[in-house]
Backbone as CSV, one residue per row, in Angstrom:
resi,resn,N_x,N_y,N_z,CA_x,CA_y,CA_z,C_x,C_y,C_z
1,GLN,0.850,-1.176,0.014,0.001,0.000,0.000,0.884,1.243,0.007
2,ALA,0.516,2.187,-0.843,1.309,3.415,-0.947,1.291,4.210,0.355
3,ALA,2.310,4.997,0.553,2.408,5.831,1.756,1.162,6.732,1.827
4,LYS,0.764,7.052,3.062,-0.440,7.841,3.250,-0.341,9.168,2.498
5,SER,0.821,9.816,2.500,0.934,11.100,1.822,0.707,10.974,0.330
6,ALA,1.038,9.830,-0.268,0.857,9.609,-1.697,-0.617,9.355,-2.034
7,ARG,-1.412,9.041,-1.023,-2.824,8.769,-1.238,-3.719,9.910,-0.766
8,THR,-3.111,11.064,-0.492,-3.828,12.192,0.069,-3.864,13.385,-0.883
9,VAL,-5.004,14.055,-0.942,-5.110,15.311,-1.685,-5.492,16.438,-0.732
10,VAL,-5.151,17.644,-1.130,-5.492,18.838,-0.376,-6.698,19.500,-1.041
11,ILE,-7.706,19.782,-0.273,-8.936,20.390,-0.791,-9.027,21.807,-0.253
12,ALA,-9.038,22.798,-1.129,-9.213,24.187,-0.693,-10.548,24.685,-1.232
13,GLY,-11.135,25.634,-0.512,-12.434,26.185,-0.918,-13.602,25.577,-0.206
14,VAL,-13.337,24.805,0.855,-14.421,24.211,1.643,-15.148,25.345,2.356
15,PRO,-16.487,25.437,2.184,-17.199,26.521,2.836,-17.082,26.424,4.360
16,ASP,-16.622,27.479,4.961,-16.307,27.449,6.390,-17.482,28.002,7.201
17,GLY,-17.842,27.303,8.254,-18.822,27.813,9.198,-20.280,27.664,8.791
18,LEU,-20.561,27.015,7.661,-21.963,26.836,7.248,-22.659,25.714,7.979
19,LEU,-21.923,24.623,8.191,-22.468,23.436,8.817,-21.531,22.949,9.913
20,HIS,-22.017,22.052,10.730,-21.134,21.449,11.750,-19.983,20.732,11.046
21,ASN,-18.846,20.692,11.676,-17.653,20.090,11.070,-17.860,18.639,10.692
22,ASP,-18.580,17.869,11.543,-18.792,16.467,11.224,-19.705,16.294,10.016
23,VAL,-20.654,17.203,9.820,-21.544,17.172,8.659,-20.732,17.483,7.402
24,MET,-19.883,18.504,7.502,-19.048,18.869,6.346,-18.098,17.724,5.997
25,THR,-17.566,17.048,7.004,-16.709,15.883,6.756,-17.458,14.811,5.985
26,ASP,-18.714,14.563,6.382,-19.542,13.577,5.685,-19.791,13.993,4.237
27,ILE,-20.083,15.265,3.999,-20.354,15.766,2.655,-19.097,15.592,1.768
28,LEU,-17.953,15.913,2.327,-16.695,15.747,1.584,-16.429,14.277,1.281
29,THR,-16.671,13.409,2.253,-16.478,11.978,2.044,-17.347,11.479,0.911
30,ILE,-18.616,11.839,0.934,-19.535,11.401,-0.104,-19.105,11.940,-1.476
31,HIS,-18.737,13.219,-1.517,-18.312,13.823,-2.791,-17.174,13.042,-3.424
32,PHE,-16.168,12.716,-2.603,-14.952,12.092,-3.162,-15.088,10.558,-3.284
33,GLN,-16.231,10.011,-2.911,-16.498,8.610,-3.151,-17.303,8.397,-4.449
34,MET,-17.912,9.454,-4.940,-18.828,9.327,-6.083,-18.070,9.136,-7.401
35,PRO,-18.514,8.157,-8.202,-17.901,7.938,-9.510,-17.937,9.167,-10.432
36,LYS,-19.012,9.984,-10.345,-19.104,11.154,-11.212,-18.012,12.196,-10.880
37,ASN,-17.415,12.091,-9.701,-16.317,12.971,-9.315,-14.971,12.281,-9.445
38,ASN,-14.937,11.164,-10.188,-13.736,10.356,-10.365,-13.216,9.827,-9.028
39,GLY,-14.119,9.684,-8.056,-13.716,9.302,-6.724,-13.582,7.801,-6.515
40,GLY,-13.345,7.450,-5.288,-13.191,6.075,-4.871,-13.278,5.959,-3.360
41,ASP,-12.882,4.817,-2.834,-12.988,4.579,-1.400,-12.113,5.553,-0.604
42,VAL,-12.758,6.271,0.293,-12.084,7.259,1.135,-11.694,6.586,2.451
43,GLU,-10.422,6.715,2.801,-9.942,6.169,4.082,-10.199,7.163,5.208
44,GLU,-9.954,8.443,4.945,-10.039,9.452,6.009,-10.223,10.832,5.409
45,VAL,-11.027,11.653,6.092,-11.126,13.077,5.779,-10.707,13.840,7.021
46,MET,-9.727,14.690,6.864,-9.305,15.577,7.953,-9.919,16.937,7.776
47,TYR,-10.886,17.276,8.610,-11.522,18.565,8.570,-12.191,18.789,9.935
48,PRO,-12.058,19.953,10.551,-11.264,21.090,10.056,-9.771,20.862,10.249
49,THR,-8.993,21.709,9.587,-7.544,21.677,9.739,-7.122,23.038,10.287
50,ASP,-5.821,23.214,10.426,-5.342,24.489,10.967,-5.424,25.620,9.925
51,LYS,-5.825,25.276,8.714,-5.986,26.290,7.682,-7.477,26.380,7.325
52,LYS,-8.014,27.573,7.404,-9.456,27.797,7.183,-9.852,27.374,5.759
53,GLY,-10.941,26.616,5.667,-11.456,26.229,4.349,-10.674,25.118,3.647
54,VAL,-9.808,24.455,4.399,-8.949,23.421,3.813,-9.226,22.077,4.482
55,ALA,-9.272,21.027,3.665,-9.446,19.664,4.181,-8.411,18.772,3.499
56,TYR,-8.117,17.645,4.122,-7.265,16.632,3.529,-8.077,15.371,3.359
57,VAL,-8.055,14.807,2.163,-8.775,13.568,1.896,-7.763,12.496,1.544
58,THR,-7.794,11.386,2.276,-6.898,10.230,2.019,-7.730,9.094,1.449
59,PHE,-7.306,8.589,0.296,-7.998,7.494,-0.357,-7.320,6.171,-0.014
60,GLU,-8.071,5.086,-0.142,-7.505,3.746,0.120,-6.553,3.348,-1.011
61,ASP,-6.805,3.846,-2.214,-5.996,3.462,-3.370,-5.384,4.690,-4.011
62,GLN,-4.077,4.651,-4.243,-3.382,5.815,-4.810,-3.905,6.158,-6.222
63,LYS,-4.430,5.156,-6.949,-4.957,5.424,-8.282,-6.099,6.410,-8.278
64,VAL,-6.864,6.429,-7.184,-7.984,7.368,-7.071,-7.480,8.809,-7.025
65,VAL,-6.317,9.029,-6.407,-5.738,10.377,-6.366,-5.551,10.883,-7.787
66,GLU,-4.985,10.041,-8.653,-4.733,10.469,-10.030,-6.047,10.803,-10.747
67,SER,-7.078,9.992,-10.563,-8.341,10.234,-11.274,-9.060,11.493,-10.713
68,VAL,-8.975,11.706,-9.408,-9.592,12.892,-8.805,-8.884,14.162,-9.339
69,LEU,-7.579,14.107,-9.457,-6.841,15.268,-9.930,-7.122,15.567,-11.408
70,LYS,-7.525,14.558,-12.176,-7.802,14.741,-13.604,-9.135,15.426,-13.862
71,LYS,-10.034,15.379,-12.880,-11.364,16.020,-13.061,-11.185,17.526,-13.161
72,ASP,-11.797,18.115,-14.195,-11.615,19.546,-14.450,-12.100,20.412,-13.315
73,GLU,-13.312,20.136,-12.853,-13.906,20.996,-11.826,-14.634,20.148,-10.782
74,HIS,-14.283,20.397,-9.542,-15.004,19.753,-8.433,-15.958,20.791,-7.861
75,ARG,-17.240,20.433,-7.826,-18.270,21.306,-7.255,-18.857,20.616,-6.042
76,LEU,-18.672,21.235,-4.908,-19.255,20.670,-3.672,-20.713,21.126,-3.610
77,GLU,-21.625,20.141,-3.702,-23.046,20.461,-3.736,-23.746,19.650,-2.650
78,ASP,-24.720,20.251,-2.027,-25.538,19.578,-1.025,-26.825,20.372,-0.879
79,LYS,-27.906,19.687,-0.576,-29.195,20.382,-0.427,-29.194,21.410,0.696
80,ARG,-28.265,21.284,1.600,-28.172,22.249,2.725,-27.414,23.535,2.325
81,PHE,-26.815,23.534,1.123,-26.126,24.732,0.629,-27.071,25.516,-0.258
82,SER,-26.953,26.831,-0.265,-27.769,27.652,-1.161,-27.180,27.683,-2.583
83,ARG,-25.931,27.264,-2.727,-25.271,27.208,-4.031,-24.187,26.153,-3.977
84,TYR,-23.510,25.930,-5.112,-22.383,24.992,-5.067,-21.101,25.766,-4.794
85,TYR,-20.105,25.027,-4.313,-18.807,25.635,-4.004,-17.730,24.960,-4.830
86,PRO,-17.016,25.742,-5.654,-15.936,25.122,-6.405,-14.754,24.797,-5.475
87,LEU,-14.230,23.601,-5.633,-13.113,23.167,-4.807,-11.839,23.113,-5.639
88,LYS,-10.732,23.460,-5.032,-9.432,23.317,-5.670,-8.773,22.090,-5.071
89,VAL,-8.471,21.116,-5.922,-7.892,19.867,-5.456,-6.463,19.786,-5.929
90,THR,-5.539,19.628,-5.008,-4.113,19.507,-5.360,-3.485,18.313,-4.652
91,ARG,-2.414,17.853,-5.224,-1.675,16.725,-4.641,-1.053,17.153,-3.313
92,TYR,-1.118,16.280,-2.353,-0.502,16.544,-1.049,1.010,16.379,-1.152
93,CYS,1.721,17.343,-0.644,3.186,17.246,-0.616,3.624,17.857,0.714
94,GLU,4.315,17.079,1.492,4.651,17.536,2.850,5.455,18.824,2.857
95,ASN,6.298,19.013,1.875,7.189,20.186,1.886,6.510,21.460,1.413
96,VAL,5.647,21.345,0.416,5.087,22.559,-0.173,3.594,22.742,0.034
97,SER,2.977,21.859,0.845,1.519,21.963,0.986,1.104,23.312,1.533
98,SER,1.818,23.865,2.487,1.429,25.144,3.054,1.588,26.269,2.018
99,PHE,2.572,26.146,1.150,2.781,27.137,0.108,1.651,27.065,-0.914
100,ILE,1.272,25.855,-1.316,0.174,25.682,-2.279,-1.110,26.215,-1.685
101,ILE,-1.393,25.893,-0.433,-2.605,26.358,0.208,-2.623,27.874,0.279
102,TYR,-1.501,28.469,0.550,-1.393,29.920,0.620,-1.791,30.534,-0.725
103,LEU,-1.290,29.960,-1.805,-1.602,30.467,-3.137,-3.064,30.264,-3.500
104,VAL,-3.622,29.123,-3.089,-4.986,28.796,-3.473,-6.005,29.602,-2.673
105,VAL,-5.779,29.719,-1.377,-6.784,30.311,-0.488,-6.737,31.838,-0.501
106,LEU,-5.553,32.383,-0.623,-5.432,33.854,-0.584,-5.268,34.384,-2.004
107,PRO,-6.217,35.206,-2.468,-6.053,35.753,-3.829,-4.848,36.673,-3.891
108,LEU,-4.200,36.641,-5.029,-3.002,37.480,-5.232,-3.375,38.911,-5.499
């Protein structure tokens, strides 16, 4: 089995403060398990994290990471939201993840 970091993606753009954290974790889990989102079996969702609006999703199979990254646009949708939220999905990298999140979350 691939290392956990190789099976993890960084999700930016998670709507913050709309729902309880455990509900948002469930919504993210469902989103990334759905075939229409190129998803697969989710091992773990880390949310909230120390960075606002950011979650980490770890898949059971590293191949799912590649397919999730290939999807052009991830839209987080749920009947409890008034609209959809576009998500930015990037590969997890221990050295540069904070730099990537900084670029994604804070507009230049």
